C-alpha positions in Angstrom: 81.4 106.5 60.6 80.2 106.2 64.2 81.8 104.1 66.8 79.4 102.1 68.9 80.3 100.7 72.3 78.2 98.5 74.5 78.7 99.0 78.3 77.2 97.3 81.3 76.1 99.9 83.9 74.9 99.2 87.4 74.6 102.5 89.1 72.3 102.8 92.1 70.2 105.9 92.8 72.5 106.6 95.8 75.6 106.6 93.6 73.9 108.8 91.1 73.6 111.5 93.7 77.4 111.9 93.6 77.3 112.5 89.9 74.5 115.1 90.2 76.2 116.9 93.1 79.4 117.1 91.0 81.5 115.1 93.4 82.1 112.6 90.5 82.2 113.9 86.9 83.4 110.9 85.0 81.9 107.4 84.7 84.3 104.4 84.3 82.7 101.4 82.7 83.6 98.1 81.1 82.5 97.4 77.5 81.0 94.0 76.7 84.2 93.1 74.9 86.3 93.9 78.1 87.7 97.4 77.4 87.6 100.1 80.1 86.2 103.4 79.0 85.6 106.8 80.6 82.9 109.2 79.7 81.3 112.3 81.2 78.6 111.5 83.8 76.1 114.0 82.3 75.7 111.5 79.4 73.6 109.4 81.7 70.8 112.0 82.4 68.6 110.7 79.6 68.7 107.1 80.8 68.2 107.5 84.6 65.2 105.6 86.0 63.9 105.0 89.5 66.4 102.2 90.1 69.3 104.2 88.8 71.1 103.3 85.6 70.9 99.5 85.2 71.4 97.5 82.0 73.5 97.2 78.9 73.7 100.5 77.0 75.0 101.4 73.5 77.1 104.6 73.4 77.6 106.1 70.0 80.5 108.5 69.3 81.4 110.3 66.0 84.7 109.9 64.2 86.2 112.6 66.5 85.2 110.7 69.6 82.5 113.2 70.4 79.4 111.7 72.1 76.3 111.3 69.9 73.8 109.2 71.8 73.1 106.6 74.5 70.3 104.0 74.6 69.4 101.0 76.8 69.6 97.9 74.7 69.0 95.3 77.4 68.1 95.0 81.0 70.3 92.9 83.3 
């Protein structure tokens, strides 16, 4: 069974540079139910747009907490 978490992300293009340069390797985000989670920044690569990473995203992890997928489910 997969675990699905919804997170609100508001990362500007300027902040994304820190992730790509390797200065920051972990994203800290708040789920829509108020929990704080950490995940590797490279997960965001597939959802980066011109305005950065903006919106509510669903992260899916397997039963061993290994990342499976990320998708934008709503803009904010």
